[in-house]
N, C-alpha and C positions, 0 to 999 in steps of 0.2 A: 140246510135252512137258509133262506135269503135274509140277509141282515137289512133291516129297514128302520125307519123312524119310529114306527109303532112299537116294534120289539124293544128298541132302546128305551123309549119312554116308560114302558111297562116293567123294565128291569128296576130293582131297588137301587137307591143311592148307594155307592160303594161303601160309605162309612155311615150307613143308616143306624147301625147298632151304637156306634160311638156318639153320634149326634143325639140319639135318644137319651143316652146316659148324661151327656153334657148339659142338655136342656130339659132334664127330668123335672116335671112340675111346671114347666114354662113352655106354652105352646104357641107363643106369638113373637118369635125372634125377628129382629131386623136383619135381613139377609142382603148382601151385595153379591151378585154374580158378575164377575168382571171378565169379559171375553165371552159373551153369551152366545155368540154364533147364531144358530137358528132357534134358540130358546128352549131346546129340549130339557136342559138341566133345570132351568127355572120352573118348567112345568113339573118336573119331578119333585123339586123342593116345595112347590105349592101343594102338591098332594101329600107330602110328608108333614108339612106345617100349614094347614089351611088358613090359620089365623095370622100368619106372618105377613110382614110387609117386605116385598122382594123388589130390589132395585137392580135391573139388568142393564149392562153397558156393552154396546157392540158398535164399533166404528164403521163397519162396511155396510153401506146402504142396502145392498142386495140381501145380505144376511138379515138386516133389520126388517125388511119387508117379509122375508120368510118367517122370521120369529113372530111378527105381528099376526100372520096368518095362522101359525101353529097355536099361539096363545088363544086366538079366537076359536079355532077349531075345537080345542079341548076345554073351552068355556072357563078359562082361568081369569079370575077377577082381581087377584092380589099381586100381580106383577106389573111394574112400571118400567117401560123400556126406553132407554136413552141412546140416541145415535151419537155416541161420543166414545173416545178412548180415555181411560184413566191413565195418568202418567205423572211426571214429576213437576210439570208446569202447566198453566193454563195457556191456551192459544191454539196453534195448529201444528201438525207434524206430518211427515211422509209416512204412508202406511203401505206395506208390501203385501200384495194380494196373492194368495196361493190358489192353485186350481189343479185338477187332474183326477184320473181314475186308474186304479191298478188294472193291468191287462188281465182279462179273463174274469173280472168281477161280475157277479150276477146283477142283472138289471133290477133296480129298486129305486126308491126315492131317497136313499141315503147318499149324502154328499160327502164323498171321501176326501176330496182335495181342498175344500175351503176352510179347513180347521187348523191350518198352519200359518195363516196371515199374521203379520207382526209389525210393530213399530221399528223393528231392527231388520236390516237386510240379511238374507240367508247366508249361511256359511257352509258348515258340513251337512246341513239338512239336505241339500241337493245330492250329496253323495249317498247319504243314508237312505233316503226315500226318493229315488230318481223319477218316479212317476209324477211327483208333485213339482209343478213349475211355478216360478214367480215372474210372470211376464207382464204384470200390471202394477202400477204404483199410483196411489191417489193421495190427496191431501185431506186429512181428517181433523175434526175439532177435538181438542184435548181439554181435560180438566183434571183436578186432583181430588183425592178423597177428602182432604181438608176443606177445599173450596166448596165441594158439593155438599158436604155435611153442614157447613156453615150456612149456605144459601137455602137449605131445605130443613133447617132446624132439627138436625139429627144429632143427638148427644152421644149415642152409643150404638155400636154395631155388634150384634151378637155373633154373626158368622159371615165370613168371606170365603167364597169359592172363586179361585183365580186360575184362569187358563189363558195366559197372555203371551205365550211363545217367546220367552226371553226377556220380556219387559217387566219381570216381577219386581226387581229392585226399584225401578223407576216408580212403579205404582206404590210400593211400600214407603219409599222416601217421600212421595207426594202426600202421605197421610199427615206428616208433620207431628204436632202434638196429639193429633187424633189417634195416633198409634196406641196411645194409652187407653182409648175407649173401645178397642177391639178385643173380643173375647176369644174367638176361634178362627183359625185360618187354615184352609185346605188348598194347597197350590201345587202346580206342576213345576218341577225343577229338573235340571239336566246336569250330567257329569262331563259332557263335552260341549263345545261351542257350536250348537246347531245354527246359531245366528251370530253375526259379528258383534264382538264386545259384549256378549251375553254373560251375565253373572252366573256362576255355577253354584252347585249345592252348598259348598263351604261359604260362599259370599252371602247367600240367603240366610244360612244358619247363623252366621256372625251377626248380621243385622238384627235378626229376630231375637237371638239370645241377649244381645246388647240392650234390647228393648223389653226384657223381662218375659219373653216367651220361652216355652220348653217344647222340644220335639216329642210329640206323644205317639206318633205312628209313622213308620217309614216304609213306603212302598216303591222305592227307587231300585231299578235294575242296573245293569252295566252302563246304560245310556241315559235314561231319564225315568221319571215316575212321579208319584204324588207323595206329599208329606203333610201331616196334620200337626199344627202347632196350637198350643193353648196358652193363654196368659196366666202367669203365676198370680197376678193381682186378683183376677176373678176366680181362680181355682187354686187356693192355697193348699189344697189336698192333692196337688198335681202328681205327687209321687205314686200314690195309690191308683190314680187314674191311669197313669202311664203303664203301671204293672198290669192293670186289668186289660188295657187295650192290646198289650203285646203278649199276653198269656197264650201259649200254644193251644190250639183247639184239640190237638191229638195227644195231650200229655199222657193219657192212660196208655195209648199205643206205644209211646216212647218208653214208658216204664216197663211195659211187657217186652219191648225190643231189647232193652238193656238186660233184662233178666235172662233172656235166652241167648244173649250174646250177639244179636244182630246189630244193635246200636251201642256205641261206646259212650 
């Protein structure tokens, strides 16, 4: 099967089950998609929560243009797109643009190489994924979660989806006191420095646990992956939620396996 934008958009959100549990009875969350790229995930969240207000942030103008076209194509009305990078300060910053296509990849409208751009220069990324090149650098406008929320009269953020390629801690630190107003965070983290001076899994965990979040779901492999954090302040029953999110789906098979001696 050729992988393309349509097939990706029609796939369910990876943590759809968890989000429905977390926002049960509440169908209009305020959502920040930070690192929106071409807008595909914003479209998916719009379909999952049609009454939500979605703020999508993407610093690369070419991606913003594609995102605007995709949002219009799918007739999405509740996504507002901002050509900015969220970071730790307001102003401008250098932004390292990724591009490339794996050899032998089937022809489609899927952009393979543009999803690794970052506020940080590449490090081991070029070794791990050699087809992706960072040959372009531009200056982009930056703002912070705190400044944006203040200027847009946003008091609470129900859900943040963050894919910022190593800039996670800068974005989180830029929330300031607004970190207390965030309920749920789903973000990509890494175990090795794909980008220079990139905070790793333990750094993100320390910051979030220090700010009263708990890790609810961990999908990190040997290199990188996604993690789901929830605020203890908004979810005082977090222990039960964490158990529910991490309950093995094949527990019956495991019990049978133990019984016949296949699994210890």
